[in-house]
C-alpha positions in Angstrom: 78.0 110.2 136.2 79.5 106.8 136.7 82.6 106.0 134.8 82.2 103.3 132.1 83.8 100.0 133.1 87.0 99.2 131.1 86.6 96.1 129.0 89.2 93.4 129.7 88.1 91.1 126.9 87.5 92.5 123.4 86.2 90.3 120.6 86.4 91.0 116.9 84.8 88.8 114.2 86.8 88.1 111.1 86.2 86.0 108.0 88.4 83.3 109.6 86.5 83.3 112.9 87.0 85.3 116.0 89.9 87.3 117.3 90.0 87.7 121.1 92.1 90.4 122.7 92.9 90.0 126.4 93.9 93.2 128.3 97.5 92.7 129.5 97.3 95.2 132.4 94.7 93.4 134.6 95.2 90.3 136.7 94.8 86.9 135.0 91.9 86.0 137.3 90.0 89.2 136.4 90.5 88.4 132.7 89.3 84.9 133.1 86.1 86.0 134.9 85.1 88.3 132.1 86.2 85.8 129.5 83.8 83.1 130.9 80.9 85.6 130.7 81.7 86.8 127.2 82.3 83.3 125.8 79.0 82.1 127.2 77.2 85.1 125.7 78.8 84.6 122.3 78.3 80.8 122.2 77.2 79.6 118.7 74.1 77.6 118.4 74.3 73.8 117.8 73.3 74.4 114.2 76.2 76.8 113.5 79.7 75.6 112.6 82.5 75.5 115.1 84.2 79.0 115.4 88.0 79.3 115.3 89.4 81.7 117.9 92.7 83.5 117.7 93.8 84.7 121.1 96.0 87.9 121.4 97.7 88.2 124.8 99.6 91.4 124.1 102.5 91.8 126.6 101.2 89.1 128.9 103.1 85.8 129.5 101.2 82.7 130.5 102.4 79.6 132.2 101.4 76.2 130.8 98.7 75.7 133.5 97.3 79.2 132.7 97.2 78.4 129.0 95.3 75.1 129.8 92.8 77.0 131.9 92.3 79.5 129.1 91.8 76.7 126.5 89.3 75.0 128.7 87.1 78.1 129.1 87.1 78.8 125.3 86.5 75.3 124.1 84.4 73.7 126.9 80.9 73.2 125.5 81.0 76.5 123.7 81.6 75.2 120.2 84.8 77.2 119.9 88.2 75.9 118.9 91.6 77.5 119.5 93.3 78.6 116.3 96.3 80.2 118.0 97.4 81.9 121.3 99.8 84.7 120.5 102.0 86.8 122.8 104.4 89.7 122.2 106.6 88.5 125.0 110.0 87.1 123.9 111.3 84.5 126.3 114.9 84.8 127.5 116.1 81.7 125.7 114.5 82.9 122.4 116.1 86.4 122.8 119.5 84.8 123.4 119.1 82.6 120.3 118.0 85.6 118.2 121.0 87.6 119.5 123.4 84.7 118.7 122.0 84.4 115.1 122.2 88.1 114.5 125.7 88.7 115.8 128.8 89.2 113.6 131.6 87.0 114.7 135.0 88.4 113.7 137.8 85.9 113.4 141.4 86.7 112.5 143.1 83.5 111.3 144.0 81.3 108.3 141.7 78.3 107.7 144.1 75.7 106.5 143.5 72.4 104.7 141.4 70.0 106.9 140.2 72.7 109.2 136.6 73.8 109.7 135.4 77.1 111.1 131.7 77.1 112.1 129.9 80.0 113.7 126.4 81.0 114.6 125.4 84.3 113.1 127.5 86.2 110.5 131.1 85.4 110.0 133.7 88.1 109.3 137.0 86.3 108.6 140.1 88.4 108.4 142.4 85.9 106.6 142.4 83.2 104.0 140.5 80.0 103.4 143.1 77.7 101.9 142.2 74.8 99.6 140.8 72.0 101.7 139.7 74.4 104.4 136.0 75.1 105.2 134.1 78.0 106.7 130.4 77.7 107.8 127.9 80.2 109.2 124.2 80.3 109.9 124.2 83.8 108.4 126.4 85.6 105.9 130.1 85.1 105.3 132.5 88.0 104.7 136.1 87.0 103.9 138.7 89.8 103.9 141.2 87.6 102.2 141.4 84.7 99.7 138.7 82.1 99.4 140.2 79.0 97.8 138.4 76.4 99.9 134.8 75.8 100.8 132.3 78.4 102.1 128.8 77.5 103.3 126.5 80.3 104.4 122.9 80.0 105.7 123.7 76.4 106.9 120.3 76.3 108.7 118.4 76.9 105.5 118.6 80.7 105.0 118.6 81.2 101.2 119.0 85.0 101.7 122.5 84.5 103.0 125.5 85.4 100.9 129.2 85.0 100.7 131.6 87.9 99.9 135.4 87.7 99.5 138.3 89.9 98.6 139.4 87.2 96.2 137.0 84.5 95.1 138.3 81.2 93.7 136.5 78.6 95.9 136.5 74.8 95.4 132.8 75.0 96.4 130.2 77.5 97.5 127.1 76.5 99.4 124.2 78.7 100.5 121.5 76.8 102.4 120.8 73.7 100.2 122.3 75.3 97.0 125.7 74.1 95.9 127.9 75.7 93.2 131.2 74.0 92.3 134.5 75.2 91.0 133.7 74.9 87.2 131.1 77.7 87.6 133.9 80.2 88.2 136.7 81.7 86.2 139.8 79.5 86.6 141.9 82.5 87.8 139.4 83.6 90.3 137.7 87.0 90.7 138.3 90.0 93.0 135.9 91.7 95.4 132.9 89.5 94.4 130.0 87.8 96.2 128.0 84.7 95.8 124.3 84.7 96.4 121.2 82.7 95.4 119.3 84.1 92.4 115.7 83.1 92.9 114.8 83.5 89.3 117.6 81.3 88.1 117.3 79.0 91.2 121.0 78.8 91.6 124.1 80.5 93.2 125.5 83.3 91.1 128.7 85.4 91.3 128.3 89.2 91.1 130.1 92.4 92.0 130.0 93.4 95.7 128.3 96.7 94.7 125.1 94.8 93.9 124.6 93.7 97.5 122.9 96.8 98.8 120.2 96.4 96.1 119.8 92.6 96.3 120.2 92.2 100.0 118.8 95.2 101.9 120.0 93.7 105.2 123.6 94.4 104.2 123.1 97.9 105.7 122.9 96.3 109.1 126.4 95.0 108.8 127.7 98.4 107.6 126.1 100.2 110.6 127.6 97.7 113.0 131.1 98.2 111.5 130.8 102.0 111.8 129.6 101.8 115.4 132.5 99.5 116.3 
């Protein structure tokens, strides 16, 4: 009995249009040949509306010229339009950027008046931020010392970022676009506290460090990294 030929192109109709799965283990040319046939067979009539197609490439990476070829087959006289072309492949530059944004940068120093410390990712500062000093991070900020200056977490717009300090008496806290100034805090400062955005109140609040595991589940990532060294 002849073995059934493996399908390289699988189509699935959805309420939003058509999802097209391309086998990622065959050659690109083989996939294109079957795609041409199936797109022609599935072509809507001239009285039917244009169908949006979501293309799933799996673990296949396509160059720009291959993407253009793919688009031409799907859209050329077939009354289909491309909604998206999605791949599970992460490009090297994207991987490097993700790694940079997810790393914890440990710095052992005092940030003095007029100085600015800016890192990509999470910042772990072992030292003080003096009045007039400023620390900034695209991620969270952990200060094992006194925060008396300015701290800005989530500088690229991450409202889930937070700021934690052994002693919290800042001149200003910023998280993404949220700003909280000194009058919001006790004049004598507070110990082992954190600042984070409360979405219901739509502002930065100060709370005990113990609330972080409940309010920010991703804090567990930091704990695991510290344990693993």
